[in-house]
PDB file as gemmi writes it, atoms N, CA and C in Angstrom:
CRYST1    1.000    1.000    1.000  90.00  90.00  90.00 P 1                      
ATOM      1  N   MET A   1     274.053 -16.022  22.489  1.00  0.00           N  
ATOM      2  CA  MET A   1     273.608 -14.802  21.979  1.00  0.00           C  
ATOM      3  C   MET A   1     272.558 -14.312  21.857  1.00  0.00           C  
ATOM      4  N   ALA A   2     271.463 -13.397  22.629  1.00  0.00           N  
ATOM      5  CA  ALA A   2     269.827 -13.554  22.706  1.00  0.00           C  
ATOM      6  C   ALA A   2     269.644 -12.798  21.429  1.00  0.00           C  
ATOM      7  N   THR A   3     268.446 -12.834  20.922  1.00  0.00           N  
ATOM      8  CA  THR A   3     267.809 -12.260  19.647  1.00  0.00           C  
ATOM      9  C   THR A   3     266.788 -11.345  20.455  1.00  0.00           C  
ATOM     10  N   MET A   4     266.360 -10.645  19.574  1.00  0.00           N  
ATOM     11  CA  MET A   4     264.955  -9.765  20.156  1.00  0.00           C  
ATOM     12  C   MET A   4     263.887 -10.639  20.443  1.00  0.00           C  
ATOM     13  N   GLY A   5     263.573 -11.702  19.859  1.00  0.00           N  
ATOM     14  CA  GLY A   5     262.610 -12.174  20.322  1.00  0.00           C  
ATOM     15  C   GLY A   5     262.850 -13.260  21.879  1.00  0.00           C  
ATOM     16  N   ASP A   6     264.077 -13.193  22.289  1.00  0.00           N  
ATOM     17  CA  ASP A   6     263.946 -13.746  23.282  1.00  0.00           C  
ATOM     18  C   ASP A   6     263.944 -12.565  24.368  1.00  0.00           C  
ATOM     19  N   SER A   7     264.122 -11.390  24.391  1.00  0.00           N  
ATOM     20  CA  SER A   7     263.881 -10.619  25.783  1.00  0.00           C  
ATOM     21  C   SER A   7     262.336 -10.164  25.888  1.00  0.00           C  
ATOM     22  N   LYS A   8     262.147  -9.855  26.925  1.00  0.00           N  
ATOM     23  CA  LYS A   8     260.842  -9.428  27.479  1.00  0.00           C  
ATOM     24  C   LYS A   8     260.441  -7.852  26.898  1.00  0.00           C  
ATOM     25  N   GLN A   9     259.473  -7.956  26.368  1.00  0.00           N  
ATOM     26  CA  GLN A   9     258.955  -6.511  25.812  1.00  0.00           C  
ATOM     27  C   GLN A   9     258.208  -6.337  26.707  1.00  0.00           C  
ATOM     28  N   GLN A  10     258.323  -4.549  26.949  1.00  0.00           N  
ATOM     29  CA  GLN A  10     257.347  -3.863  27.993  1.00  0.00           C  
ATOM     30  C   GLN A  10     256.865  -3.238  27.016  1.00  0.00           C  
ATOM     31  N   LYS A  11     255.495  -2.873  26.942  1.00  0.00           N  
ATOM     32  CA  LYS A  11     254.377  -1.668  26.330  1.00  0.00           C  
ATOM     33  C   LYS A  11     253.724  -0.624  27.137  1.00  0.00           C  
ATOM     34  N   ARG A  12     253.962   0.488  26.916  1.00  0.00           N  
ATOM     35  CA  ARG A  12     253.286   1.408  27.572  1.00  0.00           C  
ATOM     36  C   ARG A  12     251.815   1.561  27.735  1.00  0.00           C  
ATOM     37  N   ILE A  13     250.902   1.785  28.512  1.00  0.00           N  
ATOM     38  CA  ILE A  13     249.593   1.787  28.474  1.00  0.00           C  
ATOM     39  C   ILE A  13     248.753   3.238  29.317  1.00  0.00           C  
ATOM     40  N   ALA A  14     248.104   3.730  28.710  1.00  0.00           N  
ATOM     41  CA  ALA A  14     247.498   5.265  29.498  1.00  0.00           C  
ATOM     42  C   ALA A  14     246.456   4.573  30.287  1.00  0.00           C  
ATOM     43  N   VAL A  15     246.205   5.043  31.609  1.00  0.00           N  
ATOM     44  CA  VAL A  15     244.722   4.704  32.118  1.00  0.00           C  
ATOM     45  C   VAL A  15     244.351   6.086  32.666  1.00  0.00           C  
ATOM     46  N   SER A  16     243.104   5.864  32.895  1.00  0.00           N  
ATOM     47  CA  SER A  16     242.233   7.285  33.840  1.00  0.00           C  
ATOM     48  C   SER A  16     241.849   6.544  35.222  1.00  0.00           C  
ATOM     49  N   LEU A  17     241.937   7.802  35.701  1.00  0.00           N  
ATOM     50  CA  LEU A  17     241.725   7.079  37.372  1.00  0.00           C  
ATOM     51  C   LEU A  17     240.801   8.237  37.970  1.00  0.00           C  
ATOM     52  N   PRO A  18     240.078   8.099  38.830  1.00  0.00           N  
ATOM     53  CA  PRO A  18     239.475   8.630  39.587  1.00  0.00           C  
ATOM     54  C   PRO A  18     239.809   9.770  40.511  1.00  0.00           C  
ATOM     55  N   ASP A  19     239.847  10.819  40.207  1.00  0.00           N  
ATOM     56  CA  ASP A  19     240.591  11.574  41.233  1.00  0.00           C  
ATOM     57  C   ASP A  19     241.173  11.511  42.822  1.00  0.00           C  
ATOM     58  N   ASP A  20     240.094  10.906  43.339  1.00  0.00           N  
ATOM     59  CA  ASP A  20     240.593  10.449  44.670  1.00  0.00           C  
ATOM     60  C   ASP A  20     241.748   9.288  44.740  1.00  0.00           C  
ATOM     61  N   ALA A  21     241.673   8.391  43.301  1.00  0.00           N  
ATOM     62  CA  ALA A  21     242.843   7.398  43.575  1.00  0.00           C  
ATOM     63  C   ALA A  21     243.999   7.924  42.853  1.00  0.00           C  
ATOM     64  N   ARG A  22     244.115   8.799  42.203  1.00  0.00           N  
ATOM     65  CA  ARG A  22     244.927   9.590  41.629  1.00  0.00           C  
ATOM     66  C   ARG A  22     245.661  10.434  42.755  1.00  0.00           C  
ATOM     67  N   GLU A  23     244.970  10.928  43.585  1.00  0.00           N  
ATOM     68  CA  GLU A  23     245.664  12.060  44.726  1.00  0.00           C  
ATOM     69  C   GLU A  23     246.295  11.069  45.727  1.00  0.00           C  
ATOM     70  N   PHE A  24     245.437   9.768  45.849  1.00  0.00           N  
ATOM     71  CA  PHE A  24     246.324   8.902  47.043  1.00  0.00           C  
ATOM     72  C   PHE A  24     247.520   8.309  46.344  1.00  0.00           C  
ATOM     73  N   LEU A  25     247.395   8.096  45.278  1.00  0.00           N  
ATOM     74  CA  LEU A  25     248.862   7.495  44.568  1.00  0.00           C  
ATOM     75  C   LEU A  25     249.680   8.543  44.463  1.00  0.00           C  
ATOM     76  N   GLU A  26     249.495   9.729  44.136  1.00  0.00           N  
ATOM     77  CA  GLU A  26     250.621  10.380  44.090  1.00  0.00           C  
ATOM     78  C   GLU A  26     251.005  11.159  45.421  1.00  0.00           C  
ATOM     79  N   ILE A  27     250.085  11.152  46.804  1.00  0.00           N  
ATOM     80  CA  ILE A  27     250.707  10.938  47.984  1.00  0.00           C  
ATOM     81  C   ILE A  27     251.479  10.000  48.465  1.00  0.00           C  
ATOM     82  N   GLU A  28     251.258   8.806  48.239  1.00  0.00           N  
ATOM     83  CA  GLU A  28     252.086   7.473  48.402  1.00  0.00           C  
ATOM     84  C   GLU A  28     253.703   7.673  47.598  1.00  0.00           C  
ATOM     85  N   SER A  29     253.291   8.080  46.167  1.00  0.00           N  
ATOM     86  CA  SER A  29     254.447   8.239  45.592  1.00  0.00           C  
ATOM     87  C   SER A  29     255.196   9.116  46.444  1.00  0.00           C  
ATOM     88  N   LYS A  30     255.181  10.379  46.822  1.00  0.00           N  
ATOM     89  CA  LYS A  30     255.849  11.305  47.400  1.00  0.00           C  
ATOM     90  C   LYS A  30     256.480  10.623  48.754  1.00  0.00           C  
ATOM     91  N   GLU A  31     255.390  10.084  49.479  1.00  0.00           N  
ATOM     92  CA  GLU A  31     256.119   9.669  50.836  1.00  0.00           C  
ATOM     93  C   GLU A  31     256.887   8.437  50.577  1.00  0.00           C  
ATOM     94  N   THR A  32     257.036   7.740  49.849  1.00  0.00           N  
ATOM     95  CA  THR A  32     257.717   6.460  49.477  1.00  0.00           C  
ATOM     96  C   THR A  32     259.143   6.883  48.417  1.00  0.00           C  
ATOM     97  N   GLY A  33     259.059   8.131  47.933  1.00  0.00           N  
ATOM     98  CA  GLY A  33     260.041   8.151  46.975  1.00  0.00           C  
ATOM     99  C   GLY A  33     260.150   7.677  45.761  1.00  0.00           C  
ATOM    100  N   VAL A  34     258.728   6.581  45.426  1.00  0.00           N  
ATOM    101  CA  VAL A  34     258.651   6.191  44.332  1.00  0.00           C  
ATOM    102  C   VAL A  34     258.018   6.973  43.084  1.00  0.00           C  
ATOM    103  N   PRO A  35     258.573   6.941  41.864  1.00  0.00           N  
ATOM    104  CA  PRO A  35     257.941   7.417  41.035  1.00  0.00           C  
ATOM    105  C   PRO A  35     256.529   6.925  41.056  1.00  0.00           C  
ATOM    106  N   LEU A  36     255.354   7.959  40.355  1.00  0.00           N  
ATOM    107  CA  LEU A  36     254.304   7.228  40.211  1.00  0.00           C  
ATOM    108  C   LEU A  36     254.042   6.462  39.164  1.00  0.00           C  
ATOM    109  N   SER A  37     254.820   6.267  37.953  1.00  0.00           N  
ATOM    110  CA  SER A  37     254.840   5.248  37.014  1.00  0.00           C  
ATOM    111  C   SER A  37     255.345   4.184  37.687  1.00  0.00           C  
ATOM    112  N   ASN A  38     256.465   4.099  38.636  1.00  0.00           N  
ATOM    113  CA  ASN A  38     256.992   2.719  39.133  1.00  0.00           C  
ATOM    114  C   ASN A  38     255.776   1.981  40.086  1.00  0.00           C  
ATOM    115  N   LEU A  39     255.490   2.947  40.853  1.00  0.00           N  
ATOM    116  CA  LEU A  39     254.697   2.358  41.799  1.00  0.00           C  
ATOM    117  C   LEU A  39     253.213   1.722  40.925  1.00  0.00           C  
ATOM    118  N   LEU A  40     252.815   2.328  40.372  1.00  0.00           N  
ATOM    119  CA  LEU A  40     251.533   1.665  39.378  1.00  0.00           C  
ATOM    120  C   LEU A  40     252.185   0.604  38.553  1.00  0.00           C  
ATOM    121  N   SER A  41     253.238   0.315  38.030  1.00  0.00           N  
ATOM    122  CA  SER A  41     253.823  -0.888  37.964  1.00  0.00           C  
ATOM    123  C   SER A  41     253.851  -2.024  38.642  1.00  0.00           C  
ATOM    124  N   TYR A  42     254.300  -1.520  39.758  1.00  0.00           N  
ATOM    125  CA  TYR A  42     254.599  -2.481  40.961  1.00  0.00           C  
ATOM    126  C   TYR A  42     252.853  -3.152  41.087  1.00  0.00           C  
ATOM    127  N   ILE A  43     252.086  -2.226  41.399  1.00  0.00           N  
ATOM    128  CA  ILE A  43     250.593  -2.437  41.957  1.00  0.00           C  
ATOM    129  C   ILE A  43     250.212  -3.221  40.953  1.00  0.00           C  
ATOM    130  N   VAL A  44     250.469  -3.065  39.808  1.00  0.00           N  
ATOM    131  CA  VAL A  44     249.445  -3.887  38.544  1.00  0.00           C  
ATOM    132  C   VAL A  44     250.422  -5.463  38.449  1.00  0.00           C  
ATOM    133  N   ALA A  45     251.583  -5.107  38.516  1.00  0.00           N  
ATOM    134  CA  ALA A  45     252.383  -6.553  38.322  1.00  0.00           C  
ATOM    135  C   ALA A  45     252.224  -7.553  39.651  1.00  0.00           C  
ATOM    136  N   ASN A  46     252.032  -6.910  40.489  1.00  0.00           N  
ATOM    137  CA  ASN A  46     251.540  -7.537  41.900  1.00  0.00           C  
ATOM    138  C   ASN A  46     249.933  -8.382  41.807  1.00  0.00           C  
ATOM    139  N   TYR A  47     249.028  -7.538  41.050  1.00  0.00           N  
ATOM    140  CA  TYR A  47     247.814  -7.690  41.087  1.00  0.00           C  
ATOM    141  C   TYR A  47     247.839  -8.930  40.129  1.00  0.00           C  
ATOM    142  N   VAL A  48     248.556  -8.661  38.881  1.00  0.00           N  
ATOM    143  CA  VAL A  48     248.651  -9.663  37.924  1.00  0.00           C  
ATOM    144  C   VAL A  48     249.032 -11.188  38.365  1.00  0.00           C  
ATOM    145  N   ARG A  49     250.234 -11.002  39.031  1.00  0.00           N  
ATOM    146  CA  ARG A  49     250.897 -12.370  39.716  1.00  0.00           C  
ATOM    147  C   ARG A  49     249.983 -13.135  40.622  1.00  0.00           C  
ATOM    148  N   ASP A  50     249.389 -12.028  41.864  1.00  0.00           N  
ATOM    149  CA  ASP A  50     248.480 -12.677  42.356  1.00  0.00           C  
ATOM    150  C   ASP A  50     247.163 -13.300  41.646  1.00  0.00           C  
ATOM    151  N   GLU A  51     246.520 -12.883  40.787  1.00  0.00           N  
ATOM    152  CA  GLU A  51     245.494 -13.257  40.055  1.00  0.00           C  
ATOM    153  C   GLU A  51     245.973 -14.817  39.353  1.00  0.00           C  
ATOM    154  N   LYS A  52     247.040 -14.677  38.902  1.00  0.00           N  
ATOM    155  CA  LYS A  52     247.516 -15.797  38.214  1.00  0.00           C  
ATOM    156  C   LYS A  52     248.010 -17.129  39.163  1.00  0.00           C  
ATOM    157  N   ARG A  53     248.267 -16.529  40.344  1.00  0.00           N  
ATOM    158  CA  ARG A  53     248.364 -17.929  41.272  1.00  0.00           C  
ATOM    159  C   ARG A  53     246.909 -18.088  41.567  1.00  0.00           C  
ATOM    160  N   LYS A  54     246.095 -17.481  42.073  1.00  0.00           N  
ATOM    161  CA  LYS A  54     244.969 -17.813  42.654  1.00  0.00           C  
ATOM    162  C   LYS A  54     244.028 -18.786  41.421  1.00  0.00           C  
ATOM    163  N   ARG A  55     244.042 -18.373  40.345  1.00  0.00           N  
ATOM    164  CA  ARG A  55     243.702 -19.151  38.816  1.00  0.00           C  
ATOM    165  C   ARG A  55     243.944 -20.274  38.802  1.00  0.00           C  
ATOM    166  N   SER A  56     245.314 -20.416  38.858  1.00  0.00           N  
ATOM    167  CA  SER A  56     245.675 -21.829  38.802  1.00  0.00           C  
ATOM    168  C   SER A  56     245.665 -22.878  39.981  1.00  0.00           C  
ATOM    169  N   LEU A  57     244.944 -22.375  41.017  1.00  0.00           N  
ATOM    170  CA  LEU A  57     244.611 -23.280  41.682  1.00  0.00           C  
ATOM    171  C   LEU A  57     243.156 -24.225  41.549  1.00  0.00           C  
ATOM    172  N   PHE A  58     242.734 -23.488  40.895  1.00  0.00           N  
ATOM    173  CA  PHE A  58     241.072 -24.401  40.450  1.00  0.00           C  
ATOM    174  C   PHE A  58     241.688 -25.447  39.112  1.00  0.00           C  
TER     175      PHE A  58                                                      
END                                                                             
């Protein structure tokens, strides 16, 4: 049986984006059918994974 400490916790954050970035992401969201929040989560998670990989090489 898993305890609460075993599960991964997700936390919400708020970000402010320049108008052009927000507009681009909204268009991307509509074209792909992926909700904007999911699109941003995907982008950030991939960025963090890639940076961790790059930094572990040194």
